[in-house]
C-alpha positions as CSV (number, residue, x, y, z in Angstrom):
1,M,31.4,-87.2,167.4
2,A,34.6,-85.5,165.9
3,E,32.4,-82.1,164.7
4,T,32.1,-82.0,168.9
5,Q,35.2,-82.7,169.3
6,D,37.0,-80.3,166.5
7,Q,35.4,-77.2,168.2
8,A,36.0,-78.1,172.2
9,P,37.7,-75.4,173.3
10,V,41.4,-75.6,173.2
11,F,44.2,-74.0,175.5
12,Q,47.6,-75.5,176.1
13,I,51.1,-74.4,177.7
14,Q,53.3,-74.9,174.0
15,R,56.3,-73.2,176.3
16,I,57.8,-70.6,178.3
17,Y,60.9,-69.2,177.1
18,L,62.9,-66.3,178.5
19,K,63.0,-63.9,176.2
20,E,65.1,-60.7,177.0
21,A,67.2,-60.5,179.8
22,S,69.1,-57.2,180.2
23,L,71.6,-56.5,183.2
24,E,73.3,-52.9,183.9
25,Q,75.9,-51.7,186.1
26,P,76.4,-48.6,185.0
27,N,78.1,-46.9,188.2
28,S,80.5,-50.3,189.6
29,P,82.7,-50.8,191.4
30,A,82.5,-47.5,193.4
31,I,78.6,-47.8,194.1
32,L,78.9,-51.1,195.9
33,L,80.8,-49.0,198.6
34,Q,78.2,-47.1,199.1
35,Q,76.3,-47.4,202.6
36,E,72.5,-46.4,201.9
37,Q,69.9,-48.3,201.7
38,P,68.6,-48.0,197.8
39,Q,65.3,-46.9,196.3
40,V,64.1,-49.8,193.9
41,D,61.8,-49.1,191.5
42,I,59.9,-52.0,190.2
43,Q,57.7,-52.0,186.6
44,L,55.6,-54.3,184.7
45,G,53.6,-54.9,182.0
46,V,52.1,-57.6,179.7
47,D,51.7,-57.9,175.9
48,G,50.6,-60.5,173.4
49,N,49.8,-61.1,169.8
50,N,49.0,-63.5,167.7
51,V,51.5,-65.7,166.1
52,A,50.0,-68.2,163.8
53,E,46.4,-69.5,163.8
54,G,45.2,-70.7,167.3
55,I,49.1,-69.7,168.1
56,Y,49.7,-67.1,170.6
57,E,52.9,-65.2,172.9
58,V,52.2,-63.6,175.5
59,T,55.0,-61.6,176.9
60,V,55.1,-60.5,180.8
61,T,58.1,-57.3,181.4
62,A,59.9,-56.3,184.3
63,T,62.1,-53.4,184.6
64,V,64.3,-53.3,188.3
65,H,65.5,-50.3,188.6
66,T,67.8,-49.8,191.8
67,R,69.2,-46.1,192.9
68,V,71.3,-45.3,195.5
69,G,71.2,-40.9,196.4
70,G,68.4,-40.0,194.1
71,D,70.1,-40.6,190.8
72,K,72.9,-43.0,191.1
73,T,72.1,-46.6,189.4
74,V,73.3,-49.7,191.4
75,F,71.4,-51.7,189.0
76,L,69.2,-51.7,186.1
77,V,67.5,-55.1,185.2
78,E,64.9,-55.9,182.1
79,A,63.2,-58.7,181.7
80,K,61.0,-60.3,179.5
81,Q,59.2,-64.0,180.5
82,A,57.1,-64.8,177.3
83,G,54.9,-67.9,176.9
84,I,52.9,-69.5,174.1
85,F,49.7,-70.9,174.3
86,E,47.3,-72.6,172.0
87,I,43.7,-70.9,172.7
88,R,41.1,-72.3,169.7
89,N,37.6,-72.2,169.8
90,L,37.2,-69.6,172.8
91,P,34.4,-67.0,172.2
92,Q,35.8,-64.1,171.1
93,D,34.6,-62.1,174.3
94,Q,36.9,-64.3,176.5
95,M,39.8,-63.4,174.5
96,G,40.7,-60.5,176.5
97,A,41.1,-62.0,180.0
98,I,42.8,-65.5,178.7
99,M,45.5,-62.8,177.3
100,G,45.5,-60.7,180.4
101,I,44.3,-62.8,183.2
102,A,45.2,-66.5,182.2
103,C,48.5,-66.5,180.1
104,P,50.4,-63.9,182.4
105,Q,49.8,-66.0,185.7
106,I,51.3,-69.0,184.0
107,V,54.0,-66.8,182.9
108,Y,54.8,-64.8,185.8
109,P,56.6,-66.8,188.2
110,Y,59.5,-67.7,185.9
111,L,59.9,-64.2,185.2
112,R,60.0,-63.8,189.4
113,G,62.9,-66.7,189.3
114,N,64.8,-65.3,186.3
115,V,64.8,-61.6,188.0
116,A,66.0,-63.0,191.0
117,D,68.5,-64.7,189.6
118,L,69.7,-62.9,187.6
119,V,70.2,-59.9,190.9
120,Q,71.4,-62.3,192.6
121,R,74.4,-63.3,190.4
122,A,75.5,-59.9,189.7
123,G,76.3,-60.4,193.3
124,F,73.6,-58.2,195.0
125,P,71.0,-60.0,197.2
126,P,67.5,-60.9,195.3
127,V,65.3,-59.4,194.1
128,H,61.8,-61.3,194.8
129,L,58.9,-59.8,192.7
130,A,55.8,-59.1,194.6
131,E,52.7,-61.8,193.7
132,I,50.5,-60.1,191.0
133,N,46.6,-60.3,191.1
134,F,46.5,-60.0,186.6
135,Q,43.0,-59.6,187.2
136,A,42.7,-56.8,189.4
137,M,45.3,-55.5,187.2
138,Y,43.1,-56.7,183.5
139,E,40.2,-54.9,185.0
140,Q,41.7,-51.4,185.9
141,Q,43.6,-51.8,182.2
142,Q,39.7,-52.2,181.0
143,A,38.1,-49.6,182.7
144,Q,40.9,-46.9,182.2
145,Q,40.1,-48.1,178.4
146,A,36.4,-47.1,178.5
147,T,37.1,-44.6,180.2
148,A,39.1,-43.0,177.5
149,A,37.0,-43.8,174.4
150,N,34.0,-43.1,176.6
151,G,35.4,-39.1,177.3
152,A,37.0,-38.9,173.7
153,V,35.2,-35.6,172.6
154,P,34.8,-35.3,169.1
155,A,36.1,-32.7,166.8
156,I,33.7,-30.0,166.0
157,Q,34.0,-29.4,162.4
């Protein structure tokens, strides 16, 4: 019986934490007097790595760059929210989905809240990051990697 329990799949959240956050307002205070509607560019990324036996860190990164006049930065926020997960006894072919879908879905709401809070504390209306379908994002990434692998042309010698 103990042998069966040792092989049971394990997925546990060990810790969720704000790994890094920065806010820049390089054109303040003059930019704050602008009446023009700002343009907002949001970039997201997911990264994961093994930090110890059965312990993984998954990081979700957001970059929010707000500009007016096409090139004048109102503010730039970069934030990394991370989670440490214990993942054991799962088939290797499921690890990609766990690291690319399940873990980011857990970490992302914390990132959303921290970005909104940081922007609001800087004196701006909060930026609410949209909900993300991490499964679709993961599947798209897998399809791109498969296309790149299949499209690679071997060198002719």
